[in-house]
C-alpha positions, 0 to 999 in steps of 0.5 A: 630257104632262109638261113642267117638273118639279122633284124632290129626288133620293134614293139618288144619292151627291152626290160621284158626281154631282159627278164625273159626266163629263156635268156641270160644276159651279160655285159662285157667289161673292160678289165683295165678301164672298167668301161662297159660295153654299149650292149648286153647280149644273150644266146638261145639255140644259137640266136644272139639277142642284143639290147643296146643302151640308150645314147644321145643319138638313140634315146630308146634302147634298141634290140637286135636278133641275129643268127641262123633260123635253120640252126635254131630249128635244129636246136643250134646244131647244124643247117645241112638238112632241109628247111622249108616254109613249114619249118620256118613257120614252126620256128617263128611260132616258137619265137613268138611264144617264147619272146613275143617276136612278131615278124611284122616288127622284125626290121631286116638288116641282113639275110641269107637265102639258099638251098641244100641239094644232093649232087651226083658227084662229090661236092669238093670236086664241084667246088674245084670246078667253080672258077669265077662268078661274073668277073670275080674269082671264087675264093676258098674260105674256112670257118670252124662253124661252116667248114670249107666253102668258096665265095665271091664277094660283090658290093651288095651280096656274096655268093657262097657254095659249100660242101656241107656233107664233109664238114658235118660228117667230120663233126660226127653227124650221120650224113649219108649223101653229098650235100652242096649248098648254094646261098646268097648273102645280102649285105645291103637291103636296097634289093629288098626295099625296091620290092617293098620288103622291109620286115620279115613279114613283108618277106614271107608275104612276098614269097620266098619262091620268088627269089628262086630266079635270082638264085638260078641266075647267080648259078648261071653266072658261075664260070664252071669247068664242066669236065665230063664234057670239056676234058675231050675238047681243045679247051681242056687246058684253058677253060679249066684255069681261073687264071686264064679267065681272069686274064681275058679282056671283057670282050674276049671273056664274053666270047669264051663264055658264049663258047663254053655255053654252046659246048655244054648246053643241052648235053645230058652229062652236064654237071652245071645243068644238073645242079641248076635243075636240082636248085630249082626242084629243091626251091620248089619243094621247100616252098610247098606247104603240106596240110594234114587232116586231123582225124579227130576234127575234120575241119582242123588242118595243120601244116606238117614238115616234109623232112622232120619225121624221117631225119636222123639228125634231129635227136635232142637232149632230154635236159637241155633240148639241144641237138645231140645227133653228133653223139652215139645213136643211143644218147639221150643227154648232151655229153662230152662229145656234144659239148666238144662239138659246140665248143669247137663249132658254135661258141654261142651255144656252148656259152649258153649251156655253160651259163646254165649248167656250170657252177661258178666254182669252175668258171676259171678252169680250162675248157676240158674241165668245164666240159666234164663238170657241165656233162656231170651237172646235166646227168644230175639234172636228168637223175633228179627229174626221174626221182621227182617223177617217181615220187609224183607217180610211184610205180605201184600206184595205178594211173587213170587209164589202168583204173579205167580198164 
C-alpha cells in the first residue's frame, strides 16, 4: 500500500553514504555566482538521496531519502502493479543491505498510501463521474510521471484518483486490464503522531491494514455520479454537475447527499459500491504475508510474493538492472526505447543511467545523441561481460557437474 515516502535518515554516517558504491553524488553550482547548493544528491532506482551540509542551526549533516518504494521494487519504472507487505519487506531488505537503512531510524516526513484496483468499466469514465470530495471539487492534474489524474487538496492530505492503465499503456507497458488507483497523500504527520507513529518501523508495526478504513471513508465522501442508476431518474441533470453540488448551501448539500445515497445504496449495479468493495478486497490481499516451505529444510520459511512470479511487467536489463518492460518482449538490455521512456517520465532514473554510462565527451550533446551513446555503452558492457565469462569458462572446458556425471 505504500508508494511515495520521504523520511529523514538517522544513524547513518553521511561520509559512508557519500562513498557508497551504488550512489554517485553531485552538487549544484550557480554558474553566475559560484555559490554551491545547500545539499548534494544522488539517485538509485528512482529514490533520491540528499545530504545537507551543516549549518549554524543544524551543525550535523542531515540525510533525507524520498521517492516511490513501489517504483523502486519495479527498478524505477512504474507503480501500476500490486505492491503488498511481502514486496515492502523485500524492498526494505535491499535498502538495508545496500545502504544500511534501518526502518527504525527513518523519521517520516511525507507518505502516500493507496491501492490499485481493476474496475469493470473504463477508469477514465469513472474519473469523470467523481465530482467532489467532501466540499472540494476534484480537479484534473497532469504530470509526465503519473499522467492524468484527479485530486482534492485538503489541509493535511490530498486524495488522488488515477487512470494507471492508459498512462502506462501509452508508455509501452503490457497492461491488459483497467487499473484505477485510489491514494491518500499525507502532507503533515500529525495524523500519524496521534497514533504514536514517527518512524517507518512504527508504521509497519502499527499495521498498514489499519489504514483501510480511512481509505474507504475518503472514497465514501466522494460525490460520485452513479450513472447506471441515476441516468433514469429526475436527478440526471443536477446530480451529474459539479457546479450544481458546489452551488448548494451546507444544509442542502447534506440533504442531497443523503438522497443520493438512498438512491444508490444496495443497488447491484452501483459502480461506487463496486469500487468500495474492490478497495477493501485489495487492501486485505496486499496485507497478507504468504509463507512458503523450503523443501530442503522443513524448519525454514520464507515469504513469497503474491504477484511477482506472474507479472510480465517485471523484466530487467542484464547490465543496468532497470525495468525494461516497456521495450519489446525479447529485449534483454536497456535500449533507445527504454531510455526515451525514462527521459520523458522519470529524469531521476535517466540521470542515474547517464552518470554511469555516458562518457564526458557527450555531456553537452542533445538528449537524442546521449541516448544513442548510452545504449551503445550498455551493449558494449554486456559484450565485455560475455567475453570475460567465456575466458573464465571456455566452452570446451568441462564444468564440475559434467565431470561428476
